C-alpha angles and dihedrals in degrees: 000000000000091000090058089062101041086113089069091063090046091052092049091050090052091051090051092052091051094048091246102111113123121214130196121246133191113233122191131177112251115169128338107304093003134098140191107235108193085330095313116120114230143160112252112248095144109063127085094231089120097167096037093239099133091082099029108134092230092053092046092049091052090053093046093051091049092052089055093050102033107023126232110290131041088228097211145026118286091253093056111039106309099098107093132180088269091057090050092047092050093050090050091047092050092049091052092046092050095041095238133125096245148003137200129205128227128190092246140002089251090054090050093053096042096043096045098050093044092048095050103038128056144169094290092053138073128228122201108205123192112242091235099045121133114271091250091061091045091050091047091053092050096045093049091075091229122131105280119223125175122208136174120232089221089059107051090151087069091049090051092052091051093048091051091059098041120110100174121136094246132012126209128189107204120194148150115239096216113023108229099214101038098033094221128123132242117254091246099170090054092045089051090053091052092045092051094046096048099034096249130147123227120225106196128192111205094180094132095028101058111099092006107069136038133045091277096030096253094132144250094324089060092044091054095040098241104111095117091052095057112076099188119047120175126192143172134230093204102076123042091003090055099218131083137272142058133254143190124212129193143094122350091247091054092051093046089051093051091047087060101035112027103101096192087061099038096050100038128088109252123257115278107268091234090062090053089054090048092051092050090053092046092051090053091052092045090056097039095048109045088160088080089063091044092051091048093055092044091053091048091053095046092045092054090049091049091050091054090048087056094049099260120123117206118218109285115255097024117134135172126023099331110087114178121196110194113216096168102217122071094222091055092049091050093046094051091046090052091048090050090052090052087055093049105266126113109208126164121246107212119201140164134327087034089054129018120275113274093030103080109151152169112257110206114194118194129210132209097236102044109119114256093235091057091052090048091049091051091054091051092048092049090051091055096045097043090049091054092052093045089058094052 
């Protein structure tokens, strides 16, 4: 049997030679804002816990109390017996938070994206997928069986030309709100204009926008004033909300349809009730403490300025807590990330296939509660390390 899979070893060797081999690390919480990475202590500049709610004592207490009352697992899919009172409360809380009639939960953000697109689009339809969308949206578009069209949000003229020629039964524009590898936002007002003109529906993933943007923290659609023009809004509970799971908000008829048709929801065990309780608590904190969001944006602005002062230019167009630094070659990105870890900073090294070849990068993610002096020190350290590699 081992000979049948020799090609696996060959593929792994090839990945290693190209600087693309991924290894597994052990990460453990240490002190607020800090982690133990294979035993090395480091500040967290890699996770998506933007508002630092995953370890908030109130969120943890809510989860602990729910474990006592509801046990650990949900035991079944939501349609069988897995939907508890905590699931119902969380869906109601999400709908109120997002200002929509209804909401539906999914086991993960990926399941929400995949299940929603596949449920809504079919072989007689067309899906327009942004070139830089998350893999879960791309996979959903492909698996739907609809005609698959790729566009770039910096070339909406091309998207318009394609829409003008399209004769499909239904048209969907599928996009992230904040693109996770470039840190820029989708041109939602312009996309809404195109959708209105050509009779298309927008499916928007606010995974990295929820809790970060908008007056109430509802995301990029709120920030740009187009929430009511976007019929399908998807979010995640695993980033700013600090828990786990995905959700969709919208009209009651949309949510009822997904309840009956979204296979990733129908055929998955429901979220653990304790995570629902944690998410409810986190949503309450998110709304009651807008200063977390304000601090996050202030740190993002000051960090970008400090990088430039130290001779490092972030990727143009990035805003908010995701700060990409393109280093081109995967080996360089990995080397700088390892050197940062040795100096006490955990930063993600992003390589193909997550990003195109020749654009490997460091992806710095900022958090609302990280001390200012730590953020400043990271900018200085990046300036030193990037300068060394530029001289080689």
